[in-house]
C-alpha positions as CSV (number, residue, x, y, z in Angstrom):
1,X,12.1,14.5,6.3
2,X,11.7,10.8,5.7
3,X,15.5,10.1,5.7
4,X,16.0,12.2,8.9
5,X,13.2,10.4,10.7
6,X,14.5,6.9,9.7
7,X,18.1,7.9,10.8
8,X,16.7,9.0,14.2
9,X,14.8,5.7,14.6
10,X,17.8,3.6,13.6
11,X,20.2,5.4,15.9
12,X,17.9,5.5,18.9
13,X,17.5,9.3,19.0
14,X,15.0,11.0,21.3
15,X,12.5,8.1,21.0
16,X,13.0,4.4,21.6
17,X,14.7,2.3,19.0
18,X,12.4,0.7,16.4
19,X,12.5,-1.9,13.8
20,X,10.8,-1.1,10.5
21,X,10.3,-4.0,8.1
22,X,9.6,-2.7,4.6
23,X,11.4,-5.6,2.8
24,X,9.2,-7.7,0.5
25,X,8.7,-9.6,-2.7
26,X,5.9,-7.3,-4.0
27,X,4.7,-9.0,-7.3
28,X,1.7,-11.3,-7.6
29,X,2.8,-12.7,-10.8
30,X,6.4,-13.3,-9.7
31,X,5.0,-15.0,-6.5
32,X,3.1,-17.4,-8.8
33,X,6.2,-18.4,-10.7
34,X,8.4,-18.7,-7.5
35,X,6.0,-19.4,-4.6
36,X,8.7,-20.9,-2.3
37,X,11.0,-17.9,-2.8
38,X,8.1,-15.6,-2.3
39,X,7.0,-17.2,1.0
40,X,10.6,-17.3,2.2
41,X,11.1,-13.6,1.6
42,X,7.7,-12.3,2.9
43,X,6.8,-14.8,5.6
44,X,10.1,-16.5,6.8
45,X,12.0,-13.3,6.4
46,X,9.6,-11.5,8.7
47,X,9.7,-14.4,11.2
48,X,13.5,-14.1,11.3
49,X,13.3,-10.4,12.0
50,X,10.6,-10.9,14.7
51,X,12.7,-13.6,16.5
52,X,15.8,-11.5,16.4
53,X,13.9,-8.5,17.9
54,X,12.4,-10.7,20.6
55,X,15.8,-12.1,21.5
56,X,18.0,-9.1,21.3
57,X,15.8,-5.9,21.7
58,X,12.3,-7.0,22.9
59,X,11.6,-3.4,24.2
60,X,11.9,-2.1,20.6
61,X,8.8,-1.4,18.5
62,X,8.3,-3.5,15.4
63,X,6.6,-1.9,12.4
64,X,5.6,-4.3,9.6
65,X,4.6,-2.8,6.2
66,X,1.8,-5.2,5.4
67,X,-0.7,-4.8,2.5
68,X,-4.5,-4.7,1.8
69,X,-4.0,-7.9,-0.1
70,X,-4.2,-9.8,3.2
71,X,-8.0,-9.4,2.7
72,X,-7.8,-11.3,-0.6
73,X,-10.6,-10.5,-3.0
74,X,-13.1,-10.1,-0.2
75,X,-13.6,-6.4,-1.2
76,X,-15.0,-7.6,-4.5
77,X,-18.0,-9.0,-2.7
78,X,-19.0,-5.6,-1.5
79,X,-22.0,-4.0,-3.3
80,X,-20.4,-2.0,-6.1
81,X,-22.1,0.2,-8.7
82,X,-20.6,1.1,-12.1
83,X,-20.2,4.8,-12.9
84,X,-18.8,6.6,-15.9
85,X,-15.1,6.4,-14.9
86,X,-15.1,4.1,-11.8
87,X,-16.8,1.6,-9.6
88,X,-18.0,3.0,-6.4
89,X,-19.4,1.5,-3.2
90,X,-23.2,1.7,-2.6
91,X,-23.8,4.9,-0.7
92,X,-25.7,3.2,2.1
93,X,-22.9,0.7,2.9
94,X,-21.1,1.2,6.1
95,X,-17.7,1.5,4.3
96,X,-18.9,4.1,1.8
97,X,-18.1,7.3,3.7
98,X,-14.5,6.5,4.8
99,X,-13.4,3.2,3.1
100,X,-12.7,-0.3,4.3
101,X,-11.8,-0.8,8.0
102,X,-9.9,-3.5,9.7
103,X,-13.0,-5.7,10.4
104,X,-13.2,-6.9,6.8
105,X,-12.9,-10.7,6.8
106,X,-9.7,-12.4,5.6
107,X,-11.4,-15.8,5.0
108,X,-13.0,-17.5,2.0
109,X,-11.4,-15.3,-0.6
110,X,-8.7,-15.6,-3.3
111,X,-5.5,-14.0,-2.0
112,X,-2.9,-14.8,-4.6
113,X,0.2,-16.5,-3.3
114,X,1.7,-13.1,-2.7
115,X,-1.3,-12.2,-0.5
116,X,-0.9,-15.5,1.4
117,X,2.8,-14.9,2.2
118,X,2.0,-11.4,3.4
119,X,-0.9,-12.5,5.5
120,X,1.2,-15.2,7.1
121,X,3.7,-12.5,8.1
122,X,1.0,-10.1,9.2
123,X,-0.5,-12.7,11.6
124,X,3.0,-13.6,12.9
125,X,3.6,-9.9,13.7
126,X,0.3,-9.7,15.6
127,X,1.0,-12.9,17.5
128,X,4.4,-11.8,18.6
129,X,2.7,-8.7,20.0
130,X,0.0,-10.7,21.8
131,X,2.0,-13.7,23.0
132,X,5.3,-12.1,23.9
133,X,4.0,-8.6,24.8
134,X,6.0,-6.9,22.1
135,X,5.0,-3.5,20.6
136,X,4.1,-4.6,17.1
137,X,2.0,-3.0,14.4
138,X,0.9,-4.1,10.9
139,X,0.3,-1.2,8.5
140,X,-1.9,-2.6,5.8
141,X,-1.1,-0.3,2.9
142,X,-2.9,0.4,-0.3
143,X,-0.7,1.8,-3.2
144,X,2.4,3.4,-1.9
145,X,4.1,6.0,-4.1
146,X,6.1,9.2,-4.3
147,X,8.6,11.1,-6.4
148,X,11.2,8.4,-6.3
149,X,8.8,5.5,-7.0
150,X,10.2,3.1,-9.7
151,X,7.0,1.1,-10.7
152,X,6.8,-1.9,-13.0
153,X,4.0,-3.1,-15.2
154,X,2.4,-5.4,-12.7
155,X,3.0,-3.5,-9.4
156,X,3.6,0.2,-8.6
157,X,1.0,1.1,-11.2
158,X,0.9,4.8,-10.9
159,X,4.7,5.4,-11.3
160,X,4.7,2.9,-14.2
161,X,1.6,4.5,-15.8
162,X,3.2,8.0,-15.6
163,X,6.5,6.7,-17.0
164,X,4.7,5.2,-20.0
165,X,2.8,8.4,-20.6
166,X,6.0,10.5,-20.3
167,X,8.1,8.2,-22.6
168,X,5.3,7.5,-25.1
169,X,5.3,3.8,-24.4
170,X,2.2,1.5,-24.6
171,X,0.3,0.6,-21.5
172,X,-2.1,-2.2,-20.8
173,X,-5.1,-2.0,-18.5
174,X,-6.1,-5.4,-17.0
175,X,-9.8,-6.0,-16.6
176,X,-12.8,-4.3,-14.9
177,X,-13.2,-1.8,-17.8
178,X,-10.4,0.3,-16.3
179,X,-12.8,1.5,-13.6
180,X,-11.1,-0.3,-10.7
181,X,-10.3,2.1,-7.9
182,X,-7.1,2.3,-5.8
183,X,-6.1,4.7,-3.0
184,X,-2.6,6.0,-3.0
185,X,-0.6,7.2,-0.1
186,X,2.6,9.2,-0.5
187,X,5.7,7.8,1.1
188,X,6.2,10.9,3.2
189,X,2.7,10.5,4.7
190,X,3.4,6.8,5.4
191,X,6.8,7.5,7.1
192,X,5.1,10.2,9.2
193,X,2.6,7.5,10.3
194,X,5.5,5.3,11.3
195,X,7.0,8.2,13.2
196,X,3.8,8.9,15.1
197,X,3.5,5.3,16.1
198,X,7.1,4.9,17.2
199,X,6.7,7.8,19.6
200,X,4.0,6.0,21.5
201,X,3.9,2.4,20.3
202,X,1.0,0.1,21.1
203,X,1.1,-3.7,21.2
204,X,-0.3,-6.0,18.5
205,X,-2.0,-3.3,16.5
206,X,-3.4,-3.5,13.0
207,X,-4.0,-0.4,10.8
208,X,-5.4,0.1,7.3
209,X,-3.3,2.9,5.9
210,X,-3.7,4.5,2.6
211,X,-4.8,7.6,0.7
212,X,-8.4,7.0,1.9
213,X,-11.1,9.4,0.5
214,X,-8.4,12.1,0.2
215,X,-6.3,10.3,-2.5
216,X,-7.8,7.7,-4.7
217,X,-8.4,7.1,-8.4
218,X,-9.6,4.7,-11.0
219,X,-7.4,3.5,-13.8
220,X,-9.3,5.7,-16.3
221,X,-9.0,8.7,-14.0
222,X,-5.3,8.1,-13.5
223,X,-4.8,7.8,-17.3
224,X,-6.5,11.2,-17.9
225,X,-4.5,12.8,-15.0
226,X,-1.2,11.5,-16.3
227,X,-1.9,12.7,-19.8
228,X,-2.7,16.1,-18.4
229,X,0.4,16.2,-16.2
230,X,2.7,15.1,-19.1
231,X,1.1,17.1,-21.8
232,X,0.7,14.2,-24.2
233,X,-1.7,11.3,-24.8
234,X,-1.1,7.8,-23.6
235,X,-1.3,4.9,-26.0
236,X,-3.1,2.2,-24.1
237,X,-4.9,-1.1,-24.7
238,X,-7.3,-3.1,-22.8
239,X,-7.2,-6.8,-21.7
240,X,-10.4,-8.4,-20.5
241,X,-8.4,-10.7,-18.2
242,X,-8.0,-9.2,-14.8
243,X,-5.3,-10.2,-12.5
244,X,-6.1,-13.1,-10.1
245,X,-7.3,-11.8,-6.7
246,X,-7.2,-8.2,-7.8
247,X,-9.4,-5.7,-6.1
248,X,-12.2,-4.0,-8.1
249,X,-12.4,-1.2,-5.5
250,X,-10.2,-0.4,-2.5
251,X,-10.2,2.7,-0.4
252,X,-8.6,2.5,3.1
253,X,-10.4,3.7,6.2
254,X,-7.6,5.2,8.3
255,X,-9.8,6.4,11.2
256,X,-8.5,3.8,13.6
257,X,-4.9,5.0,13.2
258,X,-6.0,8.7,13.3
259,X,-7.9,8.0,16.5
260,X,-4.9,6.5,18.2
261,X,-2.5,9.1,16.7
262,X,-4.4,12.3,16.1
263,X,-1.3,14.3,15.2
264,X,-1.0,12.4,11.9
265,X,-2.6,14.4,9.1
266,X,-1.9,13.2,5.5
267,X,-0.7,16.1,3.2
268,X,-0.8,14.6,-0.2
269,X,-4.0,14.5,-2.4
270,X,-4.0,13.0,-5.9
271,X,-3.2,16.2,-7.7
272,X,-0.1,16.7,-5.6
273,X,0.9,13.0,-5.9
274,X,0.5,13.1,-9.8
275,X,2.7,16.2,-9.9
276,X,5.4,14.7,-7.7
277,X,5.6,11.4,-9.5
278,X,5.8,13.2,-12.9
279,X,8.5,15.7,-11.7
280,X,10.5,12.9,-10.1
281,X,10.5,11.0,-13.4
282,X,11.5,14.1,-15.3
283,X,14.5,14.5,-13.0
284,X,15.6,10.9,-13.5
285,X,15.0,10.6,-17.3
286,X,17.4,12.8,-19.4
287,X,15.6,14.8,-22.0
288,X,12.2,14.6,-20.3
């Protein structure tokens, strides 16, 4: 489904032509080592695409795959309670039922250099929509994954965690007692969201997009699930040092997007995601 949708978009098809920018330098740690390159890829690269779209096809919709890291570590200031396997938001907080919405501040927080470059691009996409009247949208994703995901140690955690479990390799959990929470959205659900937007694009929109309350897990919960899926224990260790600017708890509130595009219904919960990630790895790794 995903490839056919993207082919239709790029060729014009039955809906208007759209530009989908998913290119990025995705690593916090790599950004700290090469901040100029990181900013060039994430911020300047997006500006180049925006300007090319404005000059040559201003009627086209422009979809930017942003990140929840534009909020920096502001989510860490939310009232969190520690439970047996995860941190969870206080039940009386307005974000508790559905997750974090787009009104969360982006100011006075540690973003990491990666977060800064993505935020600069995010704001530029919004501004081109407001100033030039272009149909632009920022999709602020949580963890994006799927059967073809090739994660690395410091980003794409779920695919990398499943790979380590399957291959019997050691894994390190960084900080927060392993109780930090992430939501996960399957690539198919994300592409479907792009598809829905491109059929009726709105100008200068911002959407938090992720697994929401349907699909989220803590590190400890993910470890247990990967072990169950792979049928073997994971050898893992714990480092007290958390990653700079990392979220303790993040669940996306997707209600704004679903209000604008009610035909979008995510299909992948965590159990289905775990199974697809594991099966995808088994197909790509001989003997497993």
